[in-house]
C-alpha positions as CSV (number, residue, x, y, z in Angstrom):
1,M,126.3,275.7,-0.2
2,Q,125.9,272.3,-1.5
3,R,128.2,273.2,-4.4
4,R,130.8,274.4,-2.0
5,Y,130.4,271.1,-0.1
6,R,130.8,269.0,-3.2
7,M,134.0,270.9,-4.2
8,S,135.4,270.4,-0.7
9,I,134.8,266.6,-1.0
10,R,136.4,266.6,-4.5
11,R,139.4,268.5,-3.1
12,N,139.8,266.0,-0.3
13,I,139.6,263.1,-2.7
14,L,142.2,264.6,-5.0
15,I,144.5,265.4,-2.1
16,R,144.3,261.8,-1.0
17,V,144.9,260.5,-4.5
18,Y,147.8,262.8,-5.0
19,L,149.2,261.8,-1.6
20,A,148.8,258.2,-2.3
21,F,150.4,258.6,-5.7
22,G,153.2,260.6,-4.2
23,L,153.8,258.0,-1.6
24,I,153.9,255.4,-4.4
25,L,156.5,257.5,-6.2
26,V,158.5,258.0,-3.1
27,F,158.4,254.2,-2.4
28,A,159.4,253.4,-6.0
29,G,162.2,255.9,-5.8
30,A,163.4,254.4,-2.5
31,V,163.3,251.0,-4.1
32,I,165.3,252.2,-7.1
33,I,167.8,254.0,-4.9
34,Q,168.2,250.9,-2.8
35,L,168.6,248.7,-5.8
36,Y,171.3,251.1,-7.0
37,R,173.0,250.9,-3.7
38,V,172.9,247.1,-3.6
39,Q,174.0,246.7,-7.2
40,V,176.6,249.5,-7.5
41,V,177.6,251.0,-4.2
42,Q,177.5,247.7,-2.1
43,G,177.8,245.3,-5.0
44,R,181.3,244.0,-4.1
45,K,180.3,243.4,-0.5
46,W,177.2,241.3,-1.3
47,Q,179.1,239.4,-4.1
48,A,181.8,238.5,-1.6
49,M,179.1,237.4,0.9
50,S,177.4,235.3,-1.8
51,K,180.6,233.6,-2.6
52,S,181.4,233.0,1.1
53,M,178.1,231.2,1.5
54,S,178.4,229.0,-1.7
55,T,178.9,225.3,-1.6
56,Q,180.2,222.8,-4.1
57,F,181.4,219.2,-4.3
58,Q,185.1,218.7,-4.5
59,T,187.0,215.6,-5.6
60,V,188.4,213.3,-2.9
61,E,191.3,211.3,-4.4
62,A,191.1,207.6,-3.9
63,A,194.0,205.7,-2.3
64,R,196.1,204.2,-5.0
65,G,196.5,200.4,-5.1
66,N,199.7,198.8,-3.9
67,I,202.5,197.5,-6.0
68,F,203.9,194.2,-4.6
69,S,207.1,192.2,-5.4
70,V,206.7,188.6,-6.5
71,D,207.1,187.5,-2.9
72,M,204.4,190.0,-1.8
73,S,206.7,192.5,-0.3
74,L,205.4,196.1,-0.6
75,L,207.2,198.1,-3.3
76,A,204.8,201.0,-3.4
77,T,201.8,201.9,-1.2
78,S,199.6,204.8,-0.3
79,V,199.9,205.9,3.4
80,P,197.1,208.0,4.8
81,E,198.2,211.5,5.8
82,Y,196.0,214.0,7.5
83,E,195.6,217.8,7.6
84,L,194.0,219.1,10.8
85,H,191.8,222.2,11.1
86,M,189.8,223.5,14.0
87,D,186.4,225.2,14.3
88,M,187.1,227.7,17.1
89,F,183.3,228.0,18.0
90,A,182.3,224.3,18.0
91,G,179.5,223.3,20.4
92,G,181.8,222.1,23.2
93,I,183.9,225.3,23.3
94,A,181.2,227.8,22.5
95,D,181.4,228.9,26.1
96,E,184.4,231.3,26.5
97,H,185.2,229.9,30.0
98,V,185.5,226.4,28.7
99,F,187.8,227.4,25.9
100,N,190.1,229.5,28.1
101,E,190.2,226.8,30.7
102,K,191.6,224.1,28.3
103,V,193.4,226.0,25.5
104,D,196.7,226.1,27.4
105,S,196.6,222.4,28.1
106,L,196.0,221.7,24.4
107,A,198.9,224.0,23.5
108,M,201.2,222.1,25.9
109,K,200.3,218.7,24.4
110,M,200.8,220.0,20.8
111,A,204.2,221.4,21.7
112,Q,205.2,218.1,23.2
113,L,204.2,216.2,20.1
114,Y,205.5,218.8,17.6
115,P,208.5,220.7,19.2
116,D,209.0,222.9,16.2
117,R,206.7,225.4,18.0
118,S,206.7,226.3,21.7
119,E,203.7,225.9,24.0
120,R,203.4,229.7,24.1
121,E,203.3,229.9,20.3
122,Y,200.6,227.3,20.0
123,S,198.5,229.1,22.7
124,R,198.8,232.4,20.9
125,M,197.8,230.8,17.6
126,L,194.7,229.3,19.1
127,R,193.7,232.4,21.0
128,D,194.2,234.6,17.9
129,A,192.1,232.3,15.8
130,R,189.3,232.4,18.4
131,R,189.4,236.1,18.5
132,D,189.2,236.3,14.7
133,G,186.2,234.0,14.7
134,S,187.9,231.3,12.6
135,R,185.8,228.3,11.8
136,Y,188.5,226.4,9.9
137,Q,191.8,227.2,11.5
138,L,194.8,225.2,10.2
139,I,196.4,223.3,13.0
140,R,198.9,220.9,11.3
141,R,199.7,219.4,8.0
142,R,201.2,216.0,7.2
143,V,199.9,214.3,10.4
144,T,200.4,210.5,10.5
145,Y,197.7,208.1,11.7
146,Q,199.6,207.3,14.9
147,E,200.0,211.0,15.6
148,L,196.3,211.5,15.0
149,K,195.4,208.8,17.5
150,Q,197.3,210.8,20.1
151,I,195.8,214.2,19.1
152,R,192.2,212.9,19.5
153,K,193.0,212.4,23.2
154,F,194.3,216.0,23.7
155,P,192.2,218.5,25.8
156,I,189.3,220.1,23.8
157,F,189.7,217.6,21.0
158,N,188.7,214.8,23.4
159,L,185.2,216.4,23.8
160,G,184.0,214.5,20.8
161,K,183.7,214.5,17.0
162,Y,181.7,217.7,16.8
163,K,182.1,219.4,20.2
164,G,185.9,219.5,20.1
165,G,186.0,221.3,16.8
166,L,188.7,219.0,15.3
167,I,188.2,218.8,11.5
168,I,190.2,216.0,9.8
169,V,190.9,216.1,6.1
170,E,192.5,212.8,4.9
171,Q,195.0,212.7,2.1
172,N,197.1,210.0,0.6
173,K,200.9,210.0,0.3
174,R,202.7,207.6,-2.0
175,V,205.7,205.9,-0.4
176,L,208.3,203.3,-1.5
177,P,209.1,201.1,1.6
178,F,212.3,200.0,0.0
179,R,213.1,203.6,-1.1
180,S,215.5,203.4,-4.1
181,L,214.9,199.7,-4.8
182,A,213.7,199.4,-8.4
183,A,212.5,203.0,-8.1
184,R,212.7,203.8,-11.8
185,T,210.8,200.6,-12.8
186,I,208.1,201.3,-10.1
187,G,207.9,204.8,-11.5
188,Y,205.5,207.5,-10.4
189,K,202.3,209.3,-11.4
190,N,202.5,213.1,-11.6
191,D,199.7,215.2,-13.1
192,N,202.3,217.7,-14.2
193,V,204.3,215.1,-16.2
194,K,202.7,214.3,-19.5
195,N,204.4,210.9,-20.1
196,A,203.7,208.0,-17.7
197,V,206.7,206.6,-15.9
198,G,207.2,203.0,-14.8
199,L,204.5,200.7,-13.5
200,E,202.8,203.6,-11.7
201,G,202.2,205.3,-15.0
202,A,201.5,202.3,-17.2
203,Y,198.9,200.8,-14.8
204,A,197.4,204.1,-13.5
205,S,193.9,203.1,-14.8
206,Y,194.0,200.1,-12.4
207,I,195.9,201.6,-9.5
208,Q,194.2,205.0,-9.2
209,G,190.8,203.6,-8.2
210,E,187.6,205.7,-8.2
211,N,187.6,209.2,-6.7
212,G,184.9,210.2,-4.2
213,K,183.1,213.5,-3.5
214,R,183.1,215.8,-0.5
215,L,180.7,218.8,0.0
216,M,182.7,221.9,0.7
217,Q,181.5,225.4,1.8
218,R,183.4,228.6,1.1
219,I,183.8,230.7,4.2
220,A,185.2,234.1,4.8
221,G,188.6,234.7,3.3
222,G,187.8,232.3,0.4
223,T,188.7,229.2,2.3
224,W,186.9,226.0,1.6
225,M,185.6,224.1,4.6
226,P,184.1,220.6,4.7
227,V,180.4,220.7,5.4
228,N,180.3,217.3,7.1
229,N,183.4,217.6,9.4
230,G,185.7,216.2,6.7
231,E,183.7,213.1,5.9
232,E,182.9,212.3,2.2
233,E,179.4,212.3,0.8
234,I,180.6,209.8,-1.8
235,A,183.4,207.6,-0.5
236,P,186.3,206.9,-2.8
237,K,187.1,203.3,-3.9
238,E,190.8,202.4,-3.6
239,G,192.6,201.1,-6.6
240,A,193.6,197.6,-7.6
241,D,196.9,196.0,-6.5
242,I,199.7,195.1,-8.9
243,I,201.8,192.0,-8.4
244,S,205.1,192.6,-10.1
245,T,207.7,190.0,-11.0
246,I,210.5,191.8,-9.1
247,D,212.2,189.8,-6.3
248,V,213.3,192.3,-3.7
249,N,216.3,190.2,-2.6
250,L,217.6,189.7,-6.1
251,Q,216.9,193.4,-6.9
252,D,219.0,194.4,-4.0
253,V,221.8,192.1,-5.1
254,A,221.7,193.4,-8.7
255,Q,221.7,197.1,-7.6
256,D,224.5,196.6,-5.2
257,A,226.7,194.7,-7.7
258,L,226.1,197.2,-10.5
259,K,226.7,200.3,-8.4
260,K,229.9,198.9,-7.0
261,Q,231.3,198.2,-10.4
262,L,230.2,201.6,-11.8
263,I,232.0,203.3,-8.9
264,K,235.1,201.2,-9.5
265,N,235.3,202.0,-13.2
266,Q,233.8,205.6,-12.8
267,A,231.4,204.8,-15.7
268,D,228.8,207.2,-17.0
269,H,225.8,204.8,-16.6
270,G,224.9,201.2,-16.6
271,C,222.1,198.7,-16.3
272,V,221.4,195.0,-15.4
273,V,218.4,192.8,-16.0
274,L,217.8,189.4,-14.5
275,M,215.0,187.3,-16.1
276,E,213.5,183.9,-15.5
277,V,214.0,181.9,-18.7
278,A,210.8,179.9,-18.9
279,T,208.3,182.7,-17.8
280,G,210.0,185.8,-19.1
281,E,209.4,187.4,-15.6
282,I,212.0,190.0,-14.8
283,R,213.3,189.3,-11.3
284,A,215.6,192.4,-11.1
285,I,216.2,195.5,-13.2
286,A,218.6,198.2,-12.1
287,N,219.7,201.4,-13.9
288,F,222.2,203.9,-12.5
289,T,223.5,207.3,-13.8
290,R,226.4,209.2,-12.5
291,T,225.4,212.5,-11.0
292,K,227.3,215.8,-10.9
293,D,228.5,215.1,-7.4
294,G,229.9,211.6,-8.4
295,D,227.1,209.6,-6.9
296,Y,224.9,207.1,-8.8
297,Q,221.1,207.4,-8.9
298,E,218.3,205.8,-10.9
299,K,217.3,208.5,-13.4
300,L,216.6,206.7,-16.7
301,N,215.6,203.1,-17.5
302,Y,218.5,202.4,-19.8
303,A,217.6,198.7,-20.0
304,I,214.5,199.4,-21.9
305,S,215.2,202.8,-23.6
306,D,218.9,202.9,-24.5
307,A,219.0,201.6,-28.1
308,A,222.6,201.5,-29.2
309,D,225.2,199.4,-31.1
310,P,225.2,196.1,-29.1
311,G,228.7,195.1,-30.2
312,S,229.9,191.5,-30.0
313,T,226.9,190.3,-28.0
314,F,225.1,190.5,-31.4
315,K,227.4,187.8,-32.8
316,L,224.9,185.2,-31.4
317,A,222.4,186.3,-34.0
318,T,225.2,186.3,-36.7
319,Y,226.4,182.8,-36.0
320,M,222.9,181.5,-35.4
321,T,221.9,182.7,-38.9
322,L,225.0,181.2,-40.5
323,L,224.5,177.9,-38.9
324,D,220.7,177.7,-39.4
325,Q,221.1,178.5,-43.1
326,H,223.8,175.9,-43.4
327,K,226.4,178.4,-44.5
328,V,229.0,177.1,-41.9
329,D,229.4,174.5,-39.2
330,T,231.1,174.9,-35.8
331,N,234.3,173.2,-37.2
332,T,234.4,175.4,-40.4
333,I,237.8,177.0,-40.7
334,V,238.0,180.8,-41.1
335,N,241.1,183.0,-41.5
336,A,241.0,185.7,-38.9
337,E,243.9,187.5,-40.6
338,G,245.9,187.9,-37.3
339,G,243.1,190.2,-36.0
340,K,243.1,192.9,-38.7
341,Y,241.5,192.9,-42.1
342,K,240.7,195.6,-44.7
343,F,237.7,194.9,-46.9
344,P,237.9,195.9,-50.5
345,K,236.3,199.3,-50.7
346,G,235.0,198.7,-47.2
347,P,236.0,199.1,-43.6
348,T,239.2,198.0,-41.8
349,I,238.1,195.6,-39.0
350,T,240.3,194.7,-36.0
351,D,240.2,192.3,-33.1
352,T,241.2,192.9,-29.5
353,E,243.5,189.9,-29.8
354,H,245.9,189.9,-32.8
355,D,247.1,186.3,-32.8
356,N,244.1,184.6,-34.5
357,Y,244.7,183.1,-37.9
358,E,243.2,179.8,-39.0
359,I,240.5,179.1,-36.4
360,T,237.2,177.2,-36.3
361,V,233.8,179.0,-36.2
362,K,233.4,177.8,-32.6
363,R,236.7,179.3,-31.6
364,A,236.0,182.5,-33.5
365,L,233.0,183.1,-31.3
366,E,234.8,182.1,-28.1
367,E,237.6,184.5,-28.9
368,S,235.1,187.1,-30.2
369,S,236.9,187.7,-33.5
370,N,235.3,190.6,-35.3
371,V,237.3,189.8,-38.4
372,A,236.1,186.2,-38.6
373,A,232.4,187.2,-38.2
374,A,232.6,190.0,-40.7
375,K,234.4,187.8,-43.3
376,L,231.9,185.0,-43.0
377,V,228.9,187.2,-43.4
378,Y,230.4,189.1,-46.3
379,Q,231.5,185.9,-48.0
380,H,228.0,184.3,-47.8
381,Y,225.7,187.2,-48.1
382,A,227.4,189.9,-50.1
383,N,225.5,188.9,-53.3
384,N,222.2,188.6,-51.4
385,P,222.3,190.6,-48.2
386,S,218.5,190.3,-47.8
387,E,218.9,186.6,-47.0
388,F,220.9,187.7,-43.9
389,T,218.7,190.6,-42.8
390,D,215.5,188.7,-43.4
391,K,216.7,186.0,-41.0
392,L,217.5,188.7,-38.5
393,Y,214.0,190.1,-38.9
394,S,212.6,186.6,-38.2
395,Y,214.1,187.0,-34.7
396,H,212.0,190.2,-34.5
397,L,215.1,192.2,-33.5
398,N,213.7,195.1,-35.6
399,E,210.5,195.3,-33.5
400,K,209.7,196.6,-30.1
401,L,209.0,194.1,-27.3
402,Q,205.7,195.8,-26.4
403,L,206.7,196.1,-22.8
404,Q,204.2,196.7,-20.0
405,I,205.9,200.0,-19.1
406,P,206.4,203.0,-21.4
407,G,209.7,204.3,-22.8
408,E,210.9,201.4,-24.8
409,G,213.6,202.4,-27.3
410,S,213.0,201.8,-31.0
411,P,215.3,199.2,-32.5
412,V,217.0,199.7,-35.8
413,V,218.2,196.7,-37.9
414,K,219.0,197.8,-41.4
415,N,218.2,196.0,-44.7
416,P,219.2,196.7,-48.3
417,Q,216.2,199.0,-48.7
418,S,217.4,201.3,-45.9
419,R,218.5,204.8,-47.0
420,S,221.7,204.5,-45.1
421,W,222.6,201.1,-46.4
422,N,226.1,200.9,-47.9
423,K,226.9,197.8,-49.9
424,Y,230.6,197.8,-48.9
425,Y,230.3,198.8,-45.2
426,T,227.0,197.9,-43.7
427,L,227.0,194.1,-44.0
428,P,230.4,193.4,-42.5
429,E,229.8,196.0,-39.8
430,M,226.4,194.4,-38.9
431,A,228.1,191.0,-38.4
432,Y,229.8,192.1,-35.2
433,G,227.1,194.4,-33.8
434,Y,227.4,197.8,-35.5
435,E,225.2,199.8,-37.9
436,M,222.2,199.0,-35.8
437,K,220.4,200.1,-32.6
438,I,219.1,197.5,-30.1
439,T,218.2,197.9,-26.4
440,P,219.7,195.7,-23.7
441,L,216.3,194.1,-23.0
442,Q,215.8,193.3,-26.7
443,M,219.2,191.6,-26.8
444,L,218.4,189.7,-23.6
445,A,215.2,188.4,-25.2
446,L,217.3,186.7,-28.0
447,Y,219.6,185.0,-25.5
448,N,216.7,184.0,-23.4
449,A,215.2,182.3,-26.5
450,V,218.3,180.2,-26.9
451,A,218.1,179.2,-23.2
452,N,214.3,178.5,-23.6
453,N,214.7,175.8,-26.3
454,G,214.2,178.3,-29.1
455,K,211.0,180.0,-27.8
456,M,211.3,183.7,-27.8
457,I,209.0,185.6,-25.4
458,A,208.5,189.2,-24.4
459,P,209.7,190.0,-20.9
460,I,207.1,191.0,-18.4
461,L,207.2,193.1,-15.2
462,V,203.6,192.5,-14.0
463,K,202.2,189.0,-13.5
464,E,198.8,189.7,-11.8
465,I,196.3,192.4,-11.0
466,R,194.1,192.0,-7.8
467,R,191.2,194.0,-6.4
468,L,190.2,193.5,-2.8
469,G,192.3,190.3,-2.8
470,N,190.6,188.8,-5.8
471,T,192.4,188.2,-9.1
472,V,191.3,190.5,-11.8
473,E,193.8,189.5,-14.4
474,Q,196.7,187.1,-14.7
475,I,199.4,188.0,-17.2
476,Q,201.7,185.6,-19.0
477,A,204.6,186.5,-21.4
478,R,203.6,187.0,-25.0
479,V,205.3,184.5,-27.4
480,I,207.1,186.4,-30.1
481,N,208.5,183.4,-32.0
482,E,207.8,179.7,-31.2
483,K,211.1,178.6,-32.6
484,V,213.9,181.0,-33.6
485,C,216.0,178.3,-35.2
486,S,216.3,174.5,-35.5
487,D,217.1,172.2,-32.6
488,A,220.4,171.3,-34.3
489,T,221.4,175.0,-34.5
490,L,220.3,175.5,-30.9
491,G,222.6,172.8,-29.7
492,K,225.5,174.2,-31.6
493,V,225.1,177.8,-30.4
494,R,224.5,176.7,-26.8
495,S,227.8,174.8,-27.0
496,M,229.6,177.8,-28.5
497,L,228.2,180.2,-25.8
498,E,229.4,177.8,-23.1
499,G,232.8,177.7,-24.7
500,V,233.0,181.5,-24.4
501,V,232.9,181.1,-20.6
502,T,235.0,177.9,-20.3
503,E,237.6,178.6,-23.0
504,G,237.1,182.1,-24.4
505,T,236.9,185.7,-23.3
506,G,234.9,185.0,-20.2
507,K,237.1,182.2,-18.9
508,N,239.0,184.0,-16.1
509,V,236.2,186.2,-14.8
510,I,232.8,184.6,-15.2
511,K,233.6,180.9,-15.0
512,N,232.4,179.2,-11.7
513,P,233.3,175.6,-10.7
514,L,229.9,175.1,-9.0
515,Y,227.7,175.8,-12.0
516,T,227.9,176.4,-15.7
517,V,227.3,179.7,-17.6
518,A,226.7,180.3,-21.3
519,G,227.0,183.8,-22.8
520,K,228.9,186.3,-24.8
521,T,231.0,189.4,-24.0
522,G,230.6,192.6,-26.0
523,T,232.9,195.6,-26.1
524,A,231.5,198.2,-28.4
525,Q,232.9,201.6,-29.3
526,I,230.0,204.0,-29.2
527,A,229.5,207.6,-30.5
528,N,230.0,210.3,-27.8
529,N,227.6,213.1,-28.8
530,A,229.3,215.6,-31.0
531,K,232.7,214.0,-30.7
532,G,231.5,210.9,-32.6
533,Y,233.5,207.7,-32.5
534,G,236.8,209.4,-32.3
535,A,236.5,210.0,-28.5
536,K,237.1,206.4,-27.7
537,T,234.0,205.9,-25.7
538,Y,233.2,202.2,-25.0
539,Q,230.3,200.1,-23.9
540,A,231.0,196.9,-22.1
541,S,228.4,194.2,-21.9
542,F,227.8,190.5,-21.1
543,C,224.7,188.6,-21.9
544,G,224.0,185.0,-21.0
545,Y,222.2,182.5,-19.0
546,F,222.8,179.9,-16.2
547,P,223.0,177.1,-15.3
548,A,223.9,176.3,-18.9
549,N,222.9,172.7,-18.6
550,H,219.4,173.5,-17.3
551,P,218.9,177.3,-17.7
552,K,216.6,179.0,-15.2
553,Y,217.9,182.6,-15.4
554,S,219.1,184.9,-18.2
555,M,220.9,188.1,-17.6
556,I,222.5,191.1,-19.3
557,V,224.9,193.6,-17.9
558,V,225.8,196.8,-19.7
559,I,228.2,199.4,-18.5
560,N,228.6,202.6,-20.5
561,H,231.8,204.7,-20.8
562,P,234.1,203.3,-18.1
563,T,236.8,205.9,-17.5
564,Q,239.0,204.1,-14.9
565,G,240.6,200.7,-15.1
566,D,239.8,198.4,-18.0
567,Y,237.2,198.9,-20.7
568,L,237.0,195.3,-22.0
569,A,233.6,193.6,-21.3
570,A,234.9,190.6,-19.5
571,K,236.7,192.7,-16.9
572,V,234.0,195.4,-16.6
573,A,230.6,193.7,-17.1
574,G,231.8,190.2,-16.3
575,P,232.3,190.7,-12.5
576,V,228.7,192.1,-12.2
577,F,227.3,189.1,-14.0
578,R,229.4,186.7,-11.8
579,E,228.5,188.3,-8.5
580,I,224.8,188.3,-9.2
581,A,224.8,184.8,-10.6
582,D,226.7,183.5,-7.6
583,R,224.2,185.0,-5.2
584,V,221.3,183.7,-7.2
585,Y,222.8,180.2,-7.3
586,A,223.4,180.2,-3.6
587,S,219.9,181.2,-2.7
588,D,217.8,179.3,-5.2
589,L,217.0,175.7,-4.1
590,D,215.6,174.8,-7.5
591,I,218.9,175.2,-9.4
592,N,221.3,174.3,-6.6
593,Q,221.1,170.5,-6.6
594,A,224.6,169.4,-6.3
595,A,225.1,166.0,-4.6
596,P,225.4,166.6,-0.8
597,V,228.3,165.2,1.1
598,H,227.4,162.2,3.3
599,Y,229.4,161.4,6.4
600,V,229.1,157.7,6.8
601,G,230.0,156.0,10.1
602,N,231.7,152.6,10.7
603,T,228.6,150.9,12.1
604,N,225.2,149.7,11.1
605,L,223.7,151.5,14.0
606,P,222.1,154.9,13.4
607,Q,224.6,157.7,13.3
608,I,224.1,160.8,15.5
609,K,223.7,163.9,13.4
610,K,226.4,166.5,13.9
611,G,225.4,169.4,16.0
612,N,226.2,170.9,19.4
613,V,228.7,168.6,21.0
614,K,228.1,169.8,24.6
615,A,224.4,169.3,24.3
616,L,224.8,165.9,22.8
617,K,227.1,164.7,25.6
618,Q,224.7,166.0,28.2
619,V,221.9,164.0,26.6
620,Y,224.1,160.9,26.5
621,N,225.0,161.2,30.2
622,R,221.3,161.7,31.2
623,L,220.2,158.6,29.2
624,G,223.2,156.5,30.2
625,V,224.3,156.0,26.6
626,K,227.9,155.3,25.8
627,P,229.2,157.4,22.9
628,L,231.3,155.4,20.5
629,Y,233.5,157.5,18.2
630,A,233.4,156.4,14.6
631,S,237.2,156.3,14.3
632,N,237.3,153.7,17.2
633,T,234.4,151.5,16.3
634,A,233.9,148.7,13.8
635,A,237.1,149.5,11.9
636,S,239.1,148.8,15.1
637,G,237.1,145.7,16.0
638,V,235.2,147.4,18.8
639,D,231.8,145.9,19.7
640,T,229.1,148.6,19.1
641,S,226.2,146.7,20.5
642,N,226.2,148.6,23.8
643,G,226.7,152.1,22.4
644,I,226.0,154.6,19.7
645,P,228.7,155.7,17.2
646,Y,229.4,159.4,17.0
647,E,231.8,161.2,14.7
648,E,233.5,164.2,16.1
649,I,232.7,167.5,14.3
650,T,235.3,168.8,12.0
651,Y,235.4,172.1,10.1
652,K,237.1,172.8,6.9
653,S,237.5,176.4,6.0
654,G,235.3,177.4,3.0
655,V,233.5,174.0,2.9
656,V,229.7,174.1,3.6
657,P,228.6,171.5,6.2
658,A,225.7,169.1,5.3
659,V,222.7,169.8,7.5
660,K,219.9,168.0,5.8
661,G,217.8,166.0,8.3
662,M,218.9,168.1,11.3
663,G,216.7,170.2,13.5
664,L,216.9,173.9,13.3
665,S,219.1,174.5,16.4
666,D,221.7,171.9,15.2
667,A,221.7,173.3,11.7
668,L,222.2,176.9,12.9
669,F,224.9,175.8,15.2
670,L,226.9,173.9,12.6
671,L,226.5,176.5,9.8
672,G,227.1,179.4,12.1
673,N,230.3,178.0,13.5
674,A,231.4,177.3,9.9
675,G,231.2,181.1,9.3
676,Y,228.0,181.3,7.2
677,K,224.9,183.5,7.5
678,V,221.8,181.5,7.6
679,T,218.2,182.3,6.5
680,V,215.4,179.9,7.5
681,R,212.2,179.0,5.7
682,G,209.6,176.8,7.3
683,S,209.8,174.7,10.5
684,G,210.7,171.1,11.4
685,S,213.7,169.3,10.0
686,V,216.0,170.5,7.3
687,I,214.9,169.1,3.9
688,N,217.0,171.4,1.7
689,Q,219.9,173.7,1.9
690,S,220.6,176.3,-0.8
691,V,224.3,175.4,-1.0
692,A,224.9,171.6,-0.8
693,G,227.2,170.1,1.8
694,G,230.7,169.9,0.6
695,S,230.4,172.9,-1.7
696,I,233.3,175.4,-1.6
697,V,231.8,178.8,-0.7
698,P,233.6,181.7,1.0
699,K,232.8,182.4,4.7
700,G,230.2,185.1,5.2
701,S,228.0,183.8,2.3
702,K,224.3,183.6,2.9
703,I,222.8,180.0,2.9
704,L,219.0,179.3,2.9
705,I,217.8,176.2,4.7
706,E,214.3,174.9,4.1
707,L,212.5,173.0,6.9
708,E,209.5,170.8,6.9
């Protein structure tokens, strides 16, 4: 009995153990099965869900710094632009009734602001997004700040920052307020473009600032949504500002003059650079290329990149070398051979003019005789060509200027060790600007050195870097050569360059009676791709400075491949130089210091300044003052003790009235009636006028008056 009882107990225990073990096996099997389902059967589902719940920091690009002109006009700036999204289940519209009550009003406002969609389309988009459970519905891209201010007041969005569901993602858009003005020099930064372009690329490390961070969460559909309603966890720091040397007014003048001449001559491309002599600061730089449709656009910066044969503008270096090494003097006689000469075993060189025979060195430069320059160089350097090329190298014409923007062309000035040196051809060809490659800006630097009393400096386009209004760095032009030649040589070449304009090739086009210009024309035949030199492709240029007696500006104009009209430099490049120089002279008070015309009365009493006659007579009548006209006063024996002399206003067409000392209204009245456009600076009485009284200037010209 007891044995049977013990066996019964043992059986019960075993059953329980087996049952427990079986349950454990079943549970383990269930776990394994579930793991299999999760990992294999439902793996993609849970992986997608995992991704949808992940968060990460994304970069918030900083606003790039501004680029200013020398007068602090904005050349390039970053404008905030916004992308708007909406959380369709934000706190304020979680209630379906609230959403349905206001959604149509929101749609109506959006349609009024952005008519590209109808009210009905906006309403459908919002309702569909609500139905689909969207928490980050795109509402609008490229929204301006002014538009955003309006949108914040729209129904639903006016519930508040979080309740209305409006999510704002700020972006920065780079804009050029003056559009095409100096566009190639300003440049751009593009992550897809390897090489930096212009100031934007060269100074990117300063301009781009420090990027911030924004925490983003991936939601259904793989869309990234800001966690903190669009605000950054680490705010970006905007970049530094660049103060360029560009003057927007002069830049506009330069571009207009160049483009007009390119159209007239149907040229392939051209450039112009205007530089301040003493500082090396570039005030204007324009580059235009003809497009397929016949228009002209800024595509390449030819002024800094286009290294080519400079032609006769290089003769400055030739004669400066001959004079400084005492090989010739300005009155040395050279036989120009009637404008055509065949060198023994060498090239046949011709002049544009074929009536030059026995002429002085000075006249040879003025008339741009290729024969004279080539003969002089060959005569004095054929046995020792290194003496000539070493002097050219002392001008650093074989070196880059190390400009502040990328893309500078590499100059080529040969020497006897060059592989392509030909002892019969190279030396005479170099004398008048062939067998070498020099960019327009490199050539301008040499002319600028002559104007700058011999000091050669590298041109600059940026003068200052500022951060938050404080100066980070001030930049001055690098001195390349303290003295390119002796003072005696400087005096001679300056006189010769003036002679080019007063008596030589630039006489009829560039010469201006109001101020002096010194410079040199250059007409070079250039290679035309596969056709070589046989295609008769020309490059016309003029390089010089003004006013010649106290130089403030230097300038070079280069026009490549003119196909209509003339091809000679004086007639193609000369008008561009003249037009720009005239406008600069008329607007720059520092260089326009001609003696003003004084209208002297016939009495010792104070003379009334000329102005509005009707206003003056009204004042006289109210004060009981008798006007005495200058023509009828002391000269005629009239007693002036009881009146004030007044000289009647007279206008002479094309002659600028003198307005110094006048008030603004009288000055505007007088200049306006004389047919001039007036720009005013300051307040008070006129202390300076950009074009002196008595100057002969065409009607419609702009005149700046300065008041104090």
